[in-house]
C-alpha positions in Angstrom: -10.6 25.0 -6.6 -13.6 22.8 -6.3 -16.6 24.1 -4.5 -17.1 23.1 -0.9 -19.9 20.6 -0.4 -21.6 20.8 3.0 -21.8 17.1 3.7 -19.6 14.3 4.9 -17.0 13.6 2.3 -17.2 10.0 1.1 -14.3 7.6 0.3 -14.7 4.2 -1.4 -12.2 1.3 -1.8 -11.8 -0.8 -5.0 -9.3 -3.6 -4.3 -8.4 -1.8 -1.1 -7.5 -4.8 1.0 -8.1 -4.6 4.7 -8.4 -0.8 4.4 -5.1 0.9 5.2 -5.7 3.4 2.4 -9.3 4.0 3.6 -8.0 4.3 7.2 -5.9 7.2 6.0 -9.0 8.8 4.5 -11.0 8.2 7.7 -8.2 9.9 9.7 -8.6 12.9 7.3 -12.3 13.1 8.0 -13.9 11.0 5.2 -16.8 8.7 5.7 -15.9 5.2 4.4 -18.7 3.8 2.2 -17.4 0.4 1.4 -14.7 -1.8 -0.3 -14.9 -3.9 -3.5 -12.3 -6.6 -2.7 -12.0 -9.8 -4.7 -9.0 -11.4 -2.9 -10.2 -14.1 -0.5 -7.4 -13.7 2.1 -8.7 -10.3 3.0 -12.1 -11.9 3.8 -10.6 -14.3 6.3 -12.9 -14.8 9.4 -12.3 -15.8 12.9 -14.3 -18.5 14.8 -17.1 -15.9 15.5 -17.4 -15.0 11.8 -15.7 -11.6 12.1 -13.3 -10.3 9.5 -10.8 -7.4 9.8 -12.4 -4.9 7.4 -16.0 -4.9 8.6 -14.9 -4.9 12.3 -12.8 -1.8 11.7 -15.3 -0.1 9.3 -18.6 -1.2 10.8 -20.8 1.0 8.7 -19.2 0.1 5.3 -20.0 -2.7 3.0 -17.4 -5.3 2.0 -17.9 -7.5 -1.1 -15.9 -9.8 -3.4 -17.8 -8.5 -6.4 -17.0 -5.7 -8.8 -19.6 -3.0 -9.5 -19.4 -3.6 -13.2 -20.3 -7.3 -12.6 -23.2 -6.5 -10.3 -24.7 -3.0 -11.2 -26.9 -2.9 -8.1 -23.7 -2.1 -6.2 -23.5 1.2 -8.0 -26.5 2.4 -6.0 -24.3 2.4 -3.0 -21.6 4.4 -4.8 -23.2 7.7 -5.5 -21.4 11.0 -4.8 -18.1 9.5 -4.0 -15.4 12.0 -3.4 -12.3 9.7 -3.6 -11.6 6.1 -4.5 -8.6 4.3 -3.1 -7.2 1.0 -4.5 -4.1 -1.1 -4.6 -4.5 -4.1 -7.0 -2.3 -7.1 -7.1 1.3 -6.3 -8.1 3.0 -9.8 -8.0 3.2 -10.0 -11.8 2.6 -6.3 -12.5 4.5 -6.4 -15.8 2.4 -9.1 -17.3 -1.2 -8.0 -17.2 -3.8 -10.4 -18.4 -6.3 -8.4 -20.3 -8.0 -11.5 -21.8 -9.1 -13.0 -18.4 -12.5 -11.6 -17.7 -13.2 -14.0 -14.8 -11.5 -11.8 -12.2 -13.2 -13.6 -9.3 -11.3 -16.8 -10.0 -8.1 -15.4 -11.5 -4.9 -16.5 -9.7 -3.2 -14.3 -7.2 -0.4 -12.3 -8.8 -2.3 -11.6 -12.1 -2.8 -7.9 -12.1 -6.3 -6.6 -11.7 -5.5 -3.0 -12.7 -7.8 -2.9 -15.8 -10.8 -4.1 -13.8 -10.0 -1.6 -11.1 -9.8 1.3 -13.6 -13.0 0.2 -15.3 -14.7 0.3 -11.8 -13.4 3.9 -11.3 -14.8 4.9 -14.7 -18.2 3.6 -13.7 -18.3 5.2 -10.2 -16.9 8.5 -11.4 -15.5 9.8 -8.2 -14.2 13.4 -8.0 -10.7 12.0 -7.2 -8.9 8.7 -7.0 -5.5 7.3 -5.8 -4.5 3.9 -7.2 -1.3 2.2 -6.0 0.9 -0.3 -7.9 4.5 -0.7 -9.2 6.1 1.1 -12.2 6.4 -2.1 -14.1 2.6 -2.3 -14.3 2.9 0.4 -16.9 4.4 -2.2 -19.2 1.0 -3.8 -19.4 -1.2 -0.7 -18.8 0.5 2.5 -19.7 -0.9 5.9 -18.8 -2.4 6.2 -22.3 -4.8 3.3 -21.3 -5.7 5.0 -18.1 -6.5 8.1 -20.1 -8.6 6.1 -22.6 -10.7 4.7 -19.9 -10.8 7.9 -17.8 -10.8 10.8 -20.3 -12.5 13.2 -17.9 -9.6 13.1 -15.5 -6.3 14.8 -15.0 -4.0 11.9 -14.0 -0.7 12.4 -12.1 1.7 9.4 -12.1 3.7 9.8 -9.0 6.7 7.9 -7.5 6.0 7.9 -3.7 8.5 7.3 -1.0 6.3 6.2 2.0 9.4 6.8 4.2 9.4 10.5 3.4 5.8 10.8 4.5 6.6 9.6 8.0 6.7 5.8 7.6 9.7 3.8 9.0 10.3 1.6 6.0 13.0 3.3 4.0 12.6 1.6 0.7 8.8 1.3 0.6 8.5 3.2 -2.7 5.3 2.8 -4.8 3.7 4.2 -7.9 0.5 6.1 -7.4 -1.9 7.2 -10.1 -3.6 10.2 -8.6 -6.6 11.4 -10.6 -9.0 14.4 -10.4 -11.9 15.3 -12.6 -10.8 18.1 -14.9 -13.5 20.3 -13.5 -11.6 20.3 -10.2 -8.6 22.1 -11.7 -6.5 20.1 -9.2 -2.7 19.6 -9.1 -1.1 17.0 -6.9 1.5 18.6 -4.6 4.1 16.4 -2.9 5.0 16.8 0.8 8.1 14.8 1.5 10.3 15.5 4.5 13.3 14.0 6.3 13.0 12.3 9.7 14.9 10.1 12.1 12.1 7.6 13.1 13.5 4.2 14.0 12.1 0.8 14.4 12.6 1.1 18.2 10.6 4.3 18.1 7.7 2.5 16.4 7.6 -0.9 18.3 10.0 -0.5 21.2 7.3 -0.3 23.8 6.0 -3.7 22.7 9.2 -5.6 23.5 8.7 -7.9 26.4 4.9 -7.4 26.3 4.0 -10.3 24.0 1.3 -12.5 25.4 0.1 -9.9 27.8 -3.3 -9.0 26.3 -2.2 -6.5 23.6 -4.3 -7.3 20.5 -2.4 -9.2 17.8 0.7 -9.4 19.9 0.6 -13.0 21.0 3.6 -14.9 22.3 5.3 -16.9 19.6 5.5 -20.7 19.7 9.0 -22.2 20.1 8.7 -26.0 19.7 6.8 -26.3 16.4 8.7 -27.0 13.2 10.1 -24.0 11.4 10.7 -24.1 7.7 12.7 -20.9 7.8 15.6 -22.7 9.5 15.6 -25.6 7.1 18.9 -26.6 5.5 20.8 -24.0 7.7 23.7 -26.3 8.7 23.4 -28.7 5.8 20.9 -29.7 3.2 18.2 -31.8 4.9 18.5 -30.1 8.3 15.2 -29.5 10.0 14.6 -27.4 13.1 12.1 -25.6 15.3 11.3 -22.0 16.0 13.5 -22.4 19.1 16.4 -23.3 16.8 15.6 -20.3 14.6 15.6 -18.1 17.7 19.0 -19.4 18.8 20.6 -19.0 15.4 19.2 -15.5 14.9 20.4 -14.4 18.4 23.9 -15.0 17.1 23.5 -13.2 13.9 23.9 -9.4 13.2 21.1 -7.1 12.1 20.6 -6.9 8.4 21.9 -9.9 6.5 19.3 -12.7 5.7 19.6 -16.2 6.9 21.9 -18.5 4.8 21.1 -22.1 3.9 22.6 -24.9 1.9 20.9 -25.9 -1.4 20.6 -29.5 -2.6 23.7 -29.2 -4.7 25.7 -27.8 -1.8 25.6 -24.2 -3.0 25.2 -21.7 -0.2 22.3 -19.4 -0.6 20.3 -16.9 1.4 16.6 -17.1 2.5 15.2 -13.7 1.7 13.0 -12.0 4.3 14.6 -13.6 7.3 16.8 -10.7 8.2 16.7 -9.0 11.6 15.4 -5.5 11.3 17.6 -2.6 12.5 16.5 -1.6 16.0 18.1 1.8 15.9 17.5 2.5 12.2 14.9 2.3 9.5 12.7 -0.7 8.9 12.9 -3.2 6.0 10.0 -3.4 3.6 7.3 -5.8 4.9 5.9 -8.1 2.2 3.2 -10.7 2.1 5.2 -13.7 3.3 8.6 -13.0 4.9 9.1 -13.2 8.6 11.1 -10.0 9.3 12.8 -11.0 12.5 12.6 -8.9 15.6 16.2 -7.7 16.5 15.7 -8.4 20.3 13.3 -11.3 20.5 14.9 -13.1 17.5 11.5 -14.4 16.3 9.2 -13.0 13.6 7.5 -9.7 14.2 4.1 -10.1 15.7 1.0 -8.9 13.7 0.8 -5.9 16.0 4.4 -5.0 15.3 3.9 -5.4 11.6 0.8 -3.2 11.8 2.6 -0.5 13.7 5.4 -0.5 11.1 2.7 0.0 8.4 1.2 2.9 10.3 -1.9 1.3 11.8 -3.0 2.5 15.3 -3.4 0.0 18.0 -7.2 0.2 17.9 -7.2 -1.3 14.4 -7.5 -5.0 15.4 -6.9 -7.8 13.0 -9.3 -10.8 13.1 -8.6 -14.4 12.2 -5.8 -15.3 14.6 -5.0 -19.0 14.8 -3.3 -20.5 17.9 -2.1 -24.0 18.6 -3.6 -26.2 21.3 -1.3 -24.5 23.9 -2.7 -21.1 22.9 0.5 -20.2 21.2 0.9 -18.1 18.0 2.9 -19.2 15.0 3.9 -17.3 11.9 3.2 -20.4 9.8 -0.4 -20.7 11.1 -1.2 -17.1 10.4 0.1 -16.6 6.9 -3.1 -14.9 5.8 -2.7 -12.2 8.5 1.0 -11.9 7.7 -0.1 -11.3 4.1 -2.8 -8.8 5.1 -0.3 -6.7 7.0 2.5 -7.1 4.5 0.4 -6.1 1.5 -1.2 -3.2 3.2 -0.2 0.2 2.1 1.4 2.4 4.8 -1.2 4.7 6.2 0.7 7.9 6.3 0.8 8.8 2.6 -2.8 7.9 2.2 -3.8 10.3 4.9 -1.7 12.9 3.3 -3.4 12.6 -0.1 -6.8 12.5 1.5 -6.1 15.7 3.5 -4.9 17.4 0.3 -8.1 16.4 -1.5 -10.2 17.5 1.4 -8.5 20.9 1.6 -9.1 21.3 -2.2 -12.8 20.5 -2.0 -13.3 22.8 1.0 -11.4 25.6 -0.7 -8.8 25.7 2.1 -5.0 26.2 1.9 -3.1 23.0 2.2 0.3 23.1 4.0 2.9 21.1 2.1 6.7 21.0 1.8 6.3 20.7 -2.0 9.6 18.7 -1.8 10.7 15.4 -3.1 13.4 13.5 -1.3 13.2 10.4 -3.5 15.0 10.2 -6.8 12.7 10.2 -9.9 11.7 6.9 -11.4 12.6 6.7 -15.1 9.4 4.8 -16.1 7.1 7.1 -14.3 9.0 10.1 -15.8 8.2 8.7 -19.2 4.5 8.5 -18.3 4.4 12.0 -16.9 6.0 13.4 -20.0 3.5 11.5 -22.2 0.5 12.9 -20.4 1.9 16.4 -20.2 2.8 16.5 -23.9 -0.1 14.6 -25.3 -3.0 15.6 -23.1 -2.0 18.4 -20.8 -3.4 19.3 -17.4 -6.3 21.6 -16.7 -4.2 23.4 -14.1 -1.0 23.2 -16.0 0.7 25.9 -14.0 0.1 24.0 -10.7 1.1 20.7 -12.3 4.4 22.2 -13.5 5.1 23.9 -10.2 4.8 20.6 -8.3 6.5 18.3 -10.8 9.9 16.8 -10.1 11.1 18.0 -13.5 10.2 21.6 -12.8 13.9 22.6 -13.0 14.9 20.6 -16.0 11.7 19.9 -17.9 12.4 18.3 -21.3 9.1 19.9 -22.6 10.2 23.4 -21.8 10.3 24.1 -25.5 6.5 23.4 -25.6 5.7 26.0 -22.9 4.0 28.3 -25.4 0.3 28.8 -26.0 0.1 26.0 -28.6 0.6 23.3 -26.0 0.3 24.7 -22.5 -1.2 28.2 -22.4 -1.3 28.2 -18.6 2.2 27.0 -18.0 4.4 29.2 -15.9 7.5 28.6 -18.1 
């Protein structure tokens, strides 16, 4: 295990959004140093010039620059224990390696190479980088290893639901890394639970507009694009019409509409969430309709679903002249909450890293409830066979392939002298 350092452990964000990953680290006892975040919508300010990140992490810096572009930032990044980052994943399978002007690149173009380059410069003891398995099409684990040869890297398929989040299908790929000198092995800790949407946001129902931060009452009489073409192509309606239609619909199926050629289609992301069941996956644009109010979830409800505590306040709310909130007027905040990473797993990995650094035992189920992902399995096999882990025994003991490893024939001293097989 790594030696315990008698100082405050330090966490840093690189493309870490509004800080849900860093919030998990702070809950685990880390000091948050700052966040390199190039995406403009995360820097949205309110009328008083306040943005969400700096208000919730008041002693941390927040910049749109990358440390490799402005080396003076590296002075602020000494002795970092862990880096957290979640780059853009919209077009994760089509990375643009040739575009070096990352400050002006279009949203959706993956920034993973730039993120990993930053990690290589900062040289934290650990890192946890989130994206989708398809990103390996453009940047396989071999490229991570080329840029980060000093690290053991664990590609993991993470079910946020099985770390205590309410969104059943919020599955993500994490690249968890540790300096080889740490002799660290990532250990999963998934578990079954029965948390429902009602458990998470039920106490907010009927409280909209009553002073709860980010839980304003939704406008009813403004135009609503989500109800367009519902009865026939060309139909236009208001949020009141949307509410009426949704009140008559069951939980689950998305709202239908009629296309220009008369073909019936569905408007994804408009479904009512299941009140007594798991939550749907929030994204950066869909409304996700409240099953009782029959209007979009408020920012506070979305934040709760992502694992944010109520004292994490989002800044930049826009109201109409009547002081009413509209989903359409607050797309940046909807995006901020939808693209945030659920807090629970990030706290888990931060707690595991802290226990390792402090030389303490870490309690974990060492269980996986989610089915393995084929692409991530391929990457795990490549690293294990080609590079190998410093703590191979620990890596094998926690691997999802531990009972059927295709590399079992390579368990001898030529490949993995520390392997338990």
